[in-house]
C-alpha positions as CSV (number, residue, x, y, z in Angstrom):
1,M,-187.3,157.8,-0.1
2,P,-183.7,156.8,-0.7
3,K,-182.7,155.8,-4.2
4,Q,-182.5,152.1,-5.0
5,V,-178.8,151.2,-5.7
6,D,-177.4,148.4,-7.8
7,Q,-175.1,146.7,-5.2
8,V,-172.7,145.3,-7.9
9,N,-172.1,148.5,-9.9
10,Q,-172.9,151.0,-7.2
11,K,-175.2,153.0,-9.6
12,P,-178.8,154.1,-9.0
13,V,-181.1,151.7,-10.8
14,D,-182.9,154.5,-12.6
15,D,-179.6,155.1,-14.5
16,V,-180.5,152.1,-16.7
17,L,-183.5,153.8,-18.2
18,E,-181.7,157.2,-18.4
19,T,-178.9,155.4,-20.2
20,M,-181.3,153.8,-22.6
21,H,-182.9,157.2,-23.3
22,A,-179.5,158.8,-23.9
23,I,-178.4,156.0,-26.3
24,M,-181.6,156.4,-28.3
25,H,-181.2,160.2,-28.4
26,L,-177.6,159.8,-29.8
27,Y,-178.8,157.2,-32.3
28,R,-181.7,159.3,-33.5
29,S,-179.5,162.4,-33.6
30,A,-177.1,160.6,-35.9
31,Q,-180.0,159.4,-38.1
32,H,-181.4,162.9,-38.4
33,R,-178.0,164.4,-39.2
34,S,-177.6,161.8,-42.0
35,L,-181.1,162.6,-43.3
36,R,-180.6,166.4,-43.1
37,D,-177.1,166.3,-44.6
38,G,-178.1,163.8,-47.3
39,P,-179.3,164.5,-50.8
40,N,-182.9,163.8,-50.0
41,D,-183.6,165.9,-46.9
42,L,-186.3,163.5,-45.6
43,A,-188.2,163.9,-42.4
44,H,-188.0,161.0,-39.9
45,M,-191.6,159.9,-40.5
46,E,-191.1,160.0,-44.3
47,V,-188.2,157.6,-43.9
48,K,-190.5,155.4,-41.8
49,A,-193.1,155.5,-44.5
50,L,-190.6,154.5,-47.2
51,G,-189.5,151.6,-45.0
52,F,-193.1,150.5,-44.5
53,F,-193.7,150.4,-48.3
54,A,-190.4,148.7,-48.9
55,R,-191.4,145.9,-46.5
56,H,-195.1,145.9,-47.6
57,P,-195.2,146.7,-51.4
58,G,-198.7,147.4,-52.5
59,A,-200.0,148.4,-49.1
60,T,-202.5,151.2,-48.9
61,Q,-202.4,154.6,-47.1
62,S,-205.0,153.2,-44.7
63,E,-202.7,150.3,-43.8
64,L,-199.8,152.8,-43.1
65,V,-202.2,154.7,-40.8
66,A,-203.1,151.6,-38.9
67,H,-199.5,150.5,-38.7
68,S,-198.1,153.8,-37.6
69,G,-200.9,155.0,-35.3
70,R,-200.5,158.4,-37.0
71,D,-203.3,160.8,-37.9
72,K,-204.9,160.1,-41.4
73,A,-204.2,163.7,-42.5
74,Q,-200.6,163.6,-41.4
75,V,-200.0,160.3,-43.3
76,A,-201.8,161.7,-46.4
77,R,-199.4,164.7,-46.4
78,Q,-196.4,162.4,-46.1
79,I,-197.7,160.2,-48.9
80,R,-198.4,163.2,-51.1
81,A,-194.9,164.6,-50.4
82,L,-193.2,161.3,-51.2
83,R,-195.2,160.9,-54.4
84,E,-194.3,164.5,-55.5
85,R,-190.6,163.8,-54.9
86,G,-191.0,160.7,-57.1
87,L,-190.2,158.3,-54.3
88,L,-193.6,156.5,-54.2
89,E,-195.9,155.6,-56.9
90,A,-199.6,154.7,-56.7
91,R,-201.5,152.1,-58.7
92,A,-205.3,152.0,-58.6
93,D,-207.0,149.0,-57.1
94,E,-208.7,147.0,-59.9
95,A,-211.7,146.2,-57.6
96,D,-212.0,149.6,-56.0
97,R,-210.8,152.6,-58.0
98,R,-211.0,154.8,-54.9
99,S,-208.2,152.8,-53.3
100,A,-204.5,153.0,-54.4
101,H,-201.7,150.6,-53.7
102,L,-198.4,152.2,-53.0
103,Y,-195.0,151.1,-54.1
104,L,-191.5,152.5,-54.0
105,S,-190.4,153.9,-57.3
106,E,-187.0,153.1,-58.7
107,Q,-185.7,156.3,-57.1
108,G,-187.5,155.4,-53.9
109,R,-185.8,152.0,-53.8
110,A,-182.4,153.7,-54.3
111,V,-183.1,156.2,-51.5
112,H,-184.3,153.4,-49.2
113,A,-181.2,151.3,-49.9
114,A,-178.9,154.3,-49.1
115,L,-180.8,155.0,-45.9
116,H,-180.7,151.3,-45.0
117,G,-177.0,151.2,-45.6
118,N,-176.5,154.2,-43.4
119,D,-178.5,152.6,-40.6
120,G,-176.3,149.5,-41.0
121,R,-173.1,151.6,-40.5
122,L,-174.7,153.3,-37.5
123,K,-175.6,150.0,-35.9
124,E,-172.1,148.7,-36.6
125,A,-170.5,151.7,-34.9
126,A,-172.9,151.5,-31.9
127,L,-172.0,147.8,-31.3
128,Q,-168.3,148.0,-32.1
129,G,-166.3,145.8,-29.8
130,F,-169.3,143.6,-28.8
131,T,-169.1,139.9,-29.4
132,A,-172.1,138.1,-30.9
133,Q,-172.7,136.6,-27.4
134,E,-172.7,140.0,-25.8
135,Q,-175.1,141.4,-28.5
136,G,-177.4,138.4,-27.9
137,A,-177.3,139.0,-24.1
138,L,-178.0,142.7,-24.5
139,L,-180.9,141.9,-26.9
140,D,-182.3,139.4,-24.4
141,L,-182.1,141.9,-21.5
142,L,-183.8,144.6,-23.6
143,A,-186.5,142.2,-24.6
144,R,-187.2,141.6,-20.9
145,V,-187.5,145.3,-20.2
146,R,-189.9,145.7,-23.2
147,A,-192.0,142.8,-22.0
148,N,-192.1,144.3,-18.5
149,L,-193.4,147.6,-19.8
150,Q,-195.8,146.0,-22.2
151,G,-197.2,143.9,-19.4
152,M,-198.1,146.9,-17.3
153,P,-201.8,147.6,-16.9
154,G,-203.4,150.3,-19.2
């Protein structure tokens, strides 16, 4: 079966998804380099967990499991590591002492702010030279791709 070709740009249509994949690979590689080379040496999922508790202070470990779709044991290890590093602190639930609410510590807030700033610089570099209108158009197009994929049957 011949490849479908975009008649305007004369490129195979499947190059769109390959390009999206390559862009995300470059973006994630830059994120991982900054994490690895930074003072905190955090894994990608640890950064995601910090971000979750920054956005949802007082959330529980179970809520992170539900949000992330990760295995309970994996999340428990991440939480334990973040607490041991002093980035997260737990406060017992007054109604149910078996449950703990998790918050970023002062150090955790500082680390999260630094990581957030690095992401901002990375996003700025990625979109350098794009007008606000072009960024909006790109976002609209990507939203359509996402909706198409989400609408696919099971």
